[in-house]
C-alpha positions as CSV (number, residue, x, y, z in Angstrom):
1,M,0.0,0.0,0.0
2,I,1.3,3.4,-1.0
3,L,0.9,5.8,1.9
4,P,0.7,9.6,1.5
5,P,3.7,11.4,3.0
6,N,1.4,13.8,5.0
7,L,-0.4,10.8,6.6
8,K,2.9,9.3,7.6
9,A,4.0,12.6,9.1
10,C,0.8,12.9,11.1
11,H,1.0,9.3,12.3
12,N,4.7,9.7,13.3
13,S,4.0,13.0,15.1
14,T,1.3,11.4,17.3
15,R,2.6,7.9,17.8
16,K,4.6,8.8,20.9
17,Y,1.5,10.3,22.6
18,V,-0.7,7.4,21.5
19,E,1.7,5.0,23.0
20,I,1.8,6.9,26.3
21,I,-1.9,7.1,26.6
22,A,-2.3,3.4,25.6
23,G,0.1,2.4,28.3
24,K,-1.8,4.4,30.9
25,V,-5.2,3.0,29.8
26,K,-3.9,-0.5,29.8
27,G,-2.2,0.0,33.2
28,T,-5.5,1.2,34.6
29,L,-8.0,-1.1,32.9
30,L,-6.1,-4.4,32.8
31,P,-5.8,-4.7,36.7
32,Y,-9.5,-3.7,37.0
33,C,-10.6,-6.3,34.5
34,E,-8.4,-9.0,35.9
35,Q,-9.8,-8.4,39.5
36,R,-13.3,-8.7,38.2
37,G,-12.9,-11.5,35.7
38,F,-13.6,-9.3,32.6
39,A,-11.9,-9.8,29.3
40,F,-9.6,-7.0,28.1
41,A,-7.8,-6.6,24.8
42,S,-5.6,-3.6,23.9
43,R,-4.4,-2.5,20.5
44,T,-3.7,0.7,18.6
45,K,-4.4,1.3,14.9
46,T,-1.6,0.8,12.4
47,L,-0.8,3.4,9.9
48,E,-2.1,1.1,7.1
49,S,-5.4,0.8,8.9
50,I,-5.8,4.5,9.3
51,A,-4.9,5.1,5.7
52,E,-7.5,2.6,4.6
53,K,-10.2,4.3,6.6
54,I,-9.3,7.7,5.1
55,E,-9.0,6.3,1.5
56,T,-12.3,4.5,1.7
57,G,-14.1,7.6,2.8
58,R,-15.0,6.4,6.3
59,Y,-13.1,9.4,7.6
60,P,-12.6,12.5,5.3
61,R,-9.3,13.5,6.8
62,W,-6.8,12.8,9.7
63,S,-8.4,15.4,12.0
64,A,-11.8,13.7,11.7
65,L,-10.6,10.4,13.1
66,D,-11.5,11.3,16.7
67,L,-14.7,13.0,15.8
68,K,-16.7,10.3,14.1
69,Q,-18.9,8.3,16.5
70,A,-19.4,4.6,16.1
């Protein structure tokens, strides 16, 4: 898959923050879920997955990724 340079740049500039937040969320939710017998799975979107969502029109641009509600 050919990825647009500006998308790569956006992904690279936010990756550090996403990893920090993912670690904090996992550190909080995993013990909570384990204590109560709940299942917990953690993952972050890959650059390829984000590019696919934008290219297929599910999200019109990078800045809309956190605005669209499921």
